[in-house]
VOPAGU-2260 file (C-alpha; in pm, 1 decimal, decimal comma):
REM VOPAGU-2260
SITE   aa  ch    i         X         Y         Z
SITE  UNK   A    0    1550,2   16580,2   13362,8
SITE  UNK   A    1    1748,4   16898,4   13306,5
SITE  UNK   A    2    2087,4   17024,0   13416,6
SITE  UNK   A    3    1969,8   17228,1   13714,2
SITE  UNK   A    4    1725,7   16958,3   13828,2
SITE  UNK   A    5    2007,6   16701,9   13832,6
SITE  UNK   A    6    2230,7   16930,2   14041,1
SITE  UNK   A    7    1943,6   16990,3   14284,8
SITE  UNK   A    8    1872,0   16618,5   14320,6
SITE  UNK   A    9    2239,6   16542,6   14388,2
SITE  UNK   A   10    2255,1   16818,6   14651,8
SITE  UNK   A   11    1939,3   16674,3   14809,1
SITE  UNK   A   12    2106,1   16334,4   14797,9
SITE  UNK   A   13    2385,3   16464,5   15021,8
SITE  UNK   A   14    2643,3   16639,4   14803,8
SITE  UNK   A   15    2803,6   16935,3   14982,5
SITE  UNK   A   16    2673,8   17279,1   14880,4
SITE  UNK   A   17    2981,0   17438,9   15040,1
SITE  UNK   A   18    3215,5   17218,4   14835,4
SITE  UNK   A   19    3014,4   17295,1   14520,4
SITE  UNK   A   20    3042,2   17670,9   14577,4
SITE  UNK   A   21    3416,2   17646,8   14643,1
SITE  UNK   A   22    3472,9   17449,6   14323,0
SITE  UNK   A   23    3252,7   17672,3   14104,1
SITE  UNK   A   24    3446,0   17975,2   14229,2
SITE  UNK   A   25    3754,7   17837,8   14049,8
SITE  UNK   A   26    3587,2   17851,3   13705,6
SITE  UNK   A   27    3746,4   18127,3   13495,8
SITE  UNK   A   28    3408,2   18277,5   13406,4
SITE  UNK   A   29    3193,5   18532,3   13586,2
SITE  UNK   A   30    2852,1   18695,6   13561,1
SITE  UNK   A   31    2669,6   18428,3   13759,4
SITE  UNK   A   32    2575,9   18329,1   14111,6
SITE  UNK   A   33    2390,5   18023,6   14242,8
SITE  UNK   A   34    2096,1   17992,9   14479,5
SITE  UNK   A   35    2004,0   17670,1   14661,1
SITE  UNK   A   36    1657,8   17668,8   14818,2
SITE  UNK   A   37    1363,6   17435,4   14888,2
SITE  UNK   A   38    1049,3   17411,1   14676,0
SITE  UNK   A   39     721,5   17222,9   14709,7
SITE  UNK   A   40     626,4   17064,8   14379,3
SITE  UNK   A   41     276,9   16913,5   14379,8
SITE  UNK   A   42     322,7   16818,2   14744,7
SITE  UNK   A   43     679,9   16689,5   14700,4
SITE  UNK   A   44     953,4   16866,3   14898,7
SITE  UNK   A   45    1248,0   16918,6   14666,1
SITE  UNK   A   46    1577,3   17103,3   14640,5
SITE  UNK   A   47    1589,0   17391,6   14394,1
SITE  UNK   A   48    1917,5   17485,8   14224,7
SITE  UNK   A   49    1914,4   17812,0   14032,6
SITE  UNK   A   50    2191,2   17977,0   13833,1
SITE  UNK   A   51    2131,5   18351,3   13844,7
SITE  UNK   A   52    2290,5   18546,1   13563,1
SITE  UNK   A   53    2376,6   18911,8   13527,4
SITE  UNK   A   54    2086,1   19131,9   13415,7
SITE  UNK   A   55    2202,6   19154,7   13054,9
SITE  UNK   A   56    2197,4   18776,3   13020,8
SITE  UNK   A   57    1824,6   18736,4   13080,9
SITE  UNK   A   58    1635,2   18475,2   12881,2
SITE  UNK   A   59    1283,5   18346,9   12824,4
SITE  UNK   A   60    1309,2   18021,3   13014,1
SITE  UNK   A   61    1039,9   18095,2   13273,6
SITE  UNK   A   62     810,7   18240,0   13011,1
SITE  UNK   A   63     575,4   17951,0   12935,7
SITE  UNK   A   64     378,0   18153,9   12682,1
SITE  UNK   A   65     693,3   18228,0   12483,4
SITE  UNK   A   66     828,2   17873,5   12513,6
SITE  UNK   A   67     510,4   17712,4   12386,1
SITE  UNK   A   68     426,1   17958,9   12110,5
SITE  UNK   A   69     159,8   18191,3   12252,4
SITE  UNK   A   70     325,6   18512,2   12135,6
SITE  UNK   A   71      37,1   18741,5   12232,4
SITE  UNK   A   72      54,1   18623,4   12591,4
SITE  UNK   A   73     432,4   18634,1   12577,1
SITE  UNK   A   74     429,6   19002,7   12485,6
SITE  UNK   A   75     226,6   19088,1   12796,4
SITE  UNK   A   76     404,9   18860,8   13041,3
SITE  UNK   A   77     772,2   18876,7   12949,6
SITE  UNK   A   78     827,4   19223,0   13092,7
SITE  UNK   A   79     725,9   19091,0   13433,4
SITE  UNK   A   80     936,1   18778,7   13405,4
SITE  UNK   A   81    1273,1   18918,4   13297,9
SITE  UNK   A   82    1432,0   18892,1   13641,3
SITE  UNK   A   83    1369,4   18519,3   13666,3
SITE  UNK   A   84    1590,6   18255,6   13510,6
SITE  UNK   A   85    1531,1   17889,8   13446,4
SITE  UNK   A   86    1885,1   17795,0   13366,3
SITE  UNK   A   87    1952,7   17449,0   13239,4
SITE  UNK   A   88    1592,5   17399,9   13132,4
SITE  UNK   A   89    1602,6   17540,9   12779,8
SITE  UNK   A   90    1962,7   17511,2   12676,3
SITE  UNK   A   91    1886,8   17441,1   12311,7
SITE  UNK   A   92    1749,8   17792,9   12273,6
SITE  UNK   A   93    2105,4   17915,6   12305,6
SITE  UNK   A   94    2298,6   17696,3   12064,2
SITE  UNK   A   95    2373,6   17860,9   11731,8
SITE  UNK   A   96    2531,4   17769,7   11404,4
SITE  UNK   A   97    2878,2   17894,8   11322,0
SITE  UNK   A   98    2849,6   18241,7   11171,2
SITE  UNK   A   99    3056,3   18556,9   11120,6
SITE  UNK   A  100    3045,0   18664,0   11487,4
SITE  UNK   A  101    3356,5   18631,2   11697,4
SITE  UNK   A  102    3337,9   18411,5   12003,4
SITE  UNK   A  103    3505,9   18433,0   12340,6
SITE  UNK   A  104    3823,3   18241,3   12413,0
SITE  UNK   A  105    3819,6   18107,9   12767,0
SITE  UNK   A  106    3869,1   18351,3   13051,5
SITE  UNK   A  107    4054,8   18609,4   12843,5
SITE  UNK   A  108    3729,5   18753,4   12706,9
SITE  UNK   A  109    3487,0   18662,4   12981,9
SITE  UNK   A  110    3424,2   19022,2   13090,3
SITE  UNK   A  111    3275,0   19097,8   12749,3
SITE  UNK   A  112    3168,4   18748,9   12648,0
SITE  UNK   A  113    2795,1   18821,7   12654,3
SITE  UNK   A  114    2838,1   18979,3   12311,7
SITE  UNK   A  115    2984,4   18662,5   12164,4
SITE  UNK   A  116    2949,4   18288,4   12131,7
SITE  UNK   A  117    3163,5   18007,9   12271,8
SITE  UNK   A  118    3285,9   17698,6   12093,3
SITE  UNK   A  119    3348,9   17357,2   12245,7
SITE  UNK   A  120    3720,2   17445,8   12251,9
SITE  UNK   A  121    3641,9   17759,6   12454,0
SITE  UNK   A  122    3428,5   17564,0   12700,2
SITE  UNK   A  123    3700,9   17299,1   12727,5
SITE  UNK   A  124    3958,0   17569,9   12807,4
SITE  UNK   A  125    3733,4   17706,6   13083,2
SITE  UNK   A  126    3687,2   17364,1   13242,3
SITE  UNK   A  127    4057,2   17278,6   13208,7
SITE  UNK   A  128    4144,1   17617,2   13360,0
SITE  UNK   A  129    3944,1   17547,8   13676,1
SITE  UNK   A  130    4054,3   17368,1   13991,5
SITE  UNK   A  131    3796,2   17092,9   13958,8
SITE  UNK   A  132    3921,6   16743,0   14035,4
SITE  UNK   A  133    4041,4   16533,4   13742,2
SITE  UNK   A  134    3732,3   16314,9   13776,9
SITE  UNK   A  135    3495,4   16611,7   13774,2
SITE  UNK   A  136    3672,7   16764,8   13472,9
SITE  UNK   A  137    3652,7   16433,5   13287,5
SITE  UNK   A  138    3278,6   16400,4   13345,5
SITE  UNK   A  139    3204,0   16763,9   13262,4
SITE  UNK   A  140    3398,7   16741,4   12936,9
SITE  UNK   A  141    3228,3   16412,4   12848,4
SITE  UNK   A  142    2885,1   16573,7   12889,1
SITE  UNK   A  143    2978,8   16879,0   12680,3
SITE  UNK   A  144    3132,0   16657,6   12411,5
SITE  UNK   A  145    2815,2   16452,6   12355,9
SITE  UNK   A  146    2602,5   16769,4   12374,6
SITE  UNK   A  147    2812,8   16941,7   12107,6
SITE  UNK   A  148    2794,0   16633,4   11884,7
SITE  UNK   A  149    2415,4   16621,8   11913,1
SITE  UNK   A  150    2375,3   16993,6   11840,3
SITE  UNK   A  151    2619,2   16968,6   11549,5
SITE  UNK   A  152    2422,7   16684,2   11392,7
SITE  UNK   A  153    2099,0   16879,8   11433,8
SITE  UNK   A  154    2239,8   17187,2   11260,5
SITE  UNK   A  155    2454,3   17019,4   10994,8
SITE  UNK   A  156    2778,7   17133,8   11155,8
SITE  UNK   A  157    3068,5   16962,3   11333,1
SITE  UNK   A  158    3125,1   16953,8   11710,5
SITE  UNK   A  159    3416,2   17192,8   11657,9
SITE  UNK   A  160    3212,1   17453,0   11468,5
SITE  UNK   A  161    2889,3   17454,6   11670,8
SITE  UNK   A  162    2875,9   17761,7   11894,7
SITE  UNK   A  163    2706,2   17802,9   12231,2
SITE  UNK   A  164    2548,8   18144,0   12285,9
SITE  UNK   A  165    2679,9   18314,7   12601,4
SITE  UNK   A  166    2359,4   18259,9   12801,1
SITE  UNK   A  167    2349,5   17892,2   12714,3
SITE  UNK   A  168    2723,0   17859,9   12761,1
SITE  UNK   A  169    2731,2   18007,1   13112,9
SITE  UNK   A  170    2418,2   17816,6   13215,6
SITE  UNK   A  171    2544,1   17491,8   13075,9
SITE  UNK   A  172    2898,7   17531,9   13209,4
SITE  UNK   A  173    2770,1   17590,3   13563,3
SITE  UNK   A  174    2504,2   17317,6   13549,3
SITE  UNK   A  175    2727,9   17056,5   13389,7
SITE  UNK   A  176    3028,4   17130,3   13609,1
SITE  UNK   A  177    2800,9   17123,5   13913,9
SITE  UNK   A  178    2671,5   16777,7   13822,0
SITE  UNK   A  179    3029,2   16653,6   13783,1
SITE  UNK   A  180    3139,8   16815,0   14112,5
SITE  UNK   A  181    2847,5   16665,8   14305,7
SITE  UNK   A  182    2894,7   16315,7   14164,1
SITE  UNK   A  183    3263,0   16336,0   14253,0
SITE  UNK   A  184    3179,0   16459,1   14604,2
SITE  UNK   A  185    2935,0   16170,8   14657,4
SITE  UNK   A  186    3188,3   15917,3   14529,2
SITE  UNK   A  187    2939,2   15775,1   14279,8
SITE  UNK   A  188    3078,6   15546,3   14010,8
SITE  UNK   A  189    2778,8   15356,0   13873,7
SITE  UNK   A  190    2482,8   15547,2   13730,9
SITE  UNK   A  191    2169,7   15354,3   13634,6
SITE  UNK   A  192    1900,9   15513,4   13417,9
SITE  UNK   A  193    1637,4   15277,2   13279,5
SITE  UNK   A  194    1455,6   15531,1   13061,2
SITE  UNK   A  195    1346,6   15894,8   13042,2
SITE  UNK   A  196     987,4   16022,4   13037,8
SITE  UNK   A  197     919,0   16281,6   12769,3
SITE  UNK   A  198     620,4   16503,0   12698,2
SITE  UNK   A  199     469,6   16604,5   12365,1
SITE  UNK   A  200     387,5   16911,1   12156,8
SITE  UNK   A  201     618,4   17187,7   12040,8
SITE  UNK   A  202     856,3   17431,3   12208,4
SITE  UNK   A  203    1010,4   17756,2   12088,6
SITE  UNK   A  204    1386,4   17762,4   12032,9
SITE  UNK   A  205    1622,0   18013,5   11873,4
SITE  UNK   A  206    1541,4   17843,2   11542,5
SITE  UNK   A  207    1162,3   17867,3   11585,3
SITE  UNK   A  208     904,2   17614,9   11701,5
SITE  UNK   A  209    1047,7   17264,9   11735,7
SITE  UNK   A  210     873,7   16932,9   11799,1
SITE  UNK   A  211     920,6   16765,8   12137,9
SITE  UNK   A  212    1157,8   16592,9   12185,1
SITE  UNK   A  213    1376,4   16857,8   12021,4
SITE  UNK   A  214    1638,3   16749,9   11764,1
SITE  UNK   A  215    1934,2   16756,0   12006,2
SITE  UNK   A  216    1747,3   16533,6   12253,8
SITE  UNK   A  217    1651,9   16295,1   11971,7
SITE  UNK   A  218    2018,2   16274,2   11866,4
SITE  UNK   A  219    2138,7   16221,9   12224,3
SITE  UNK   A  220    1885,9   15945,4   12288,5
SITE  UNK   A  221    1982,9   15778,0   11962,0
SITE  UNK   A  222    2356,2   15804,0   12030,5
SITE  UNK   A  223    2322,4   15697,7   12394,4
SITE  UNK   A  224    2063,6   15424,3   12324,1
SITE  UNK   A  225    1831,9   15592,0   12577,1
SITE  UNK   A  226    1476,2   15457,6   12588,8
SITE  UNK   A  227    1199,7   15719,5   12596,4
SITE  UNK   A  228     863,9   15670,6   12765,5
SITE  UNK   A  229     591,6   15906,1   12638,7
SITE  UNK   A  230     417,6   16086,8   12924,3
SITE  UNK   A  231      67,1   16243,8   12905,2
SITE  UNK   A  232     214,7   16592,0   12950,7
SITE  UNK   A  233     209,3   16879,4   12703,1
SITE  UNK   A  234     560,9   17018,1   12724,3
SITE  UNK   A  235     929,9   16931,9   12729,4
SITE  UNK   A  236    1035,0   16698,8   13011,1
SITE  UNK   A  237    1385,8   16619,2   12879,6
SITE  UNK   A  238    1627,2   16902,4   12794,4
SITE  UNK   A  239    1941,7   16860,0   12586,6
SITE  UNK   A  240    2166,1   16900,3   12893,1
SITE  UNK   A  241    1957,3   16646,6   13085,0
SITE  UNK   A  242    1981,1   16396,5   12800,9
SITE  UNK   A  243    2353,6   16468,2   12761,1
SITE  UNK   A  244    2416,0   16388,5   13129,0
SITE  UNK   A  245    2254,8   16047,9   13081,2
SITE  UNK   A  246    2419,6   15979,1   12745,1
SITE  UNK   A  247    2767,1   16063,1   12877,7
SITE  UNK   A  248    2756,7   15920,5   13229,5
SITE  UNK   A  249    2515,3   15627,8   13241,6
SITE  UNK   A  250    2687,9   15298,5   13316,8
SITE  UNK   A  251    2380,7   15073,9   13299,2
SITE  UNK   A  252    2014,0   15083,1   13202,8
SITE  UNK   A  253    1924,5   14791,8   13428,4
SITE  UNK   A  254    1860,5   14822,2   13800,3
SITE  UNK   A  255    2014,1   14543,2   14010,0
SITE  UNK   A  256    1782,4   14255,2   14096,5
SITE  UNK   A  257    1810,2   14351,4   14465,1
SITE  UNK   A  258    1919,6   14675,6   14627,4
SITE  UNK   A  259    1872,9   14887,2   14938,6
SITE  UNK   A  260    1794,6   15259,3   14924,7
SITE  UNK   A  261    2045,8   15459,9   15130,4
SITE  UNK   A  262    1925,4   15810,0   15035,5
SITE  UNK   A  263    1682,6   15985,7   14803,3
SITE  UNK   A  264    1713,5   16328,2   14640,0
SITE  UNK   A  265    1450,4   16537,2   14463,4
SITE  UNK   A  266    1542,9   16816,8   14222,8
SITE  UNK   A  267    1278,2   17079,9   14145,9
SITE  UNK   A  268    1205,8   17195,9   13793,9
SITE  UNK   A  269    1102,9   17554,8   13723,3
SITE  UNK   A  270     831,8   17515,9   13461,6
SITE  UNK   A  271     476,9   17439,0   13578,8
SITE  UNK   A  272     309,2   17143,9   13406,1
SITE  UNK   A  273     -40,1   17003,8   13445,0
SITE  UNK   A  274     -49,6   16653,6   13590,8
SITE  UNK   A  275     325,4   16640,6   13652,2
SITE  UNK   A  276     517,1   16709,0   13972,9
SITE  UNK   A  277     807,9   16857,8   13780,8
SITE  UNK   A  278    1073,0   16684,5   13989,8
SITE  UNK   A  279    1373,9   16468,3   13911,6
SITE  UNK   A  280    1447,2   16188,2   14159,8
SITE  UNK   A  281    1780,5   16021,0   14231,4
SITE  UNK   A  282    1822,3   15718,1   14453,6
SITE  UNK   A  283    2153,9   15632,0   14617,0
SITE  UNK   A  284    2142,3   15254,0   14642,7
SITE  UNK   A  285    2358,7   14981,0   14790,7
SITE  UNK   A  286    2375,0   14649,1   14607,8
SITE  UNK   A  287    2392,4   14347,3   14837,7
SITE  UNK   A  288    2679,6   14116,7   14760,8
């Protein structure tokens, strides 16, 4: 699970892409566009949601060699990969400790914000300054709040002093707001997640190589009482934004004893993994009275 995979699954489930685009257009932040396409992942047809950032906001998220520590390969491949973005799938790379740099304040600085960082207060101002529904704003803020708390604990800071780098901030704002918009559009109230499957190994973050699950995911699973199921996959299967969505929005970890499936949605991931389809599945279910 990641932010963009969750958005894609909800769109595949029936949320309106047109409504999503209209709502995102009200966010007082620019430098991004979204692309909604189809992808075949190990034989599974899935929706692909991609946040495309301005050229100067490129990151390493498609670069598997960089992510998993093969720097020699990373040097030769990154120049060919710079135009791709895997937003929502490596958010923890972009969360930094509070330092001497200034950070943007809502929409006032968004034209130059790629030089700065954003705090939780800045992100809150952006969400509050949009025309999202009250329900969507509430969910988006809840996700960001638990994410900031988890990152703060990992870095020995407070939720108010942890700063999101611009790339991570724009990615996460769009992904998280999109999840909230789609859930609101679908009229979903109850969200059941029994457990999350996680891979193993290490992954490169802004702070160096980190064990999988990364510290923010560990903190989110602890705080949200989320059960993890180890999967035989070398790599990260749960991102901080993905874990934050579950920690903030889950209403139950137990499926009903009897239910009918009304719709199914598949969200495509961007990173290729051996022995793993790289999809996130959502079921819209009806519980018989």
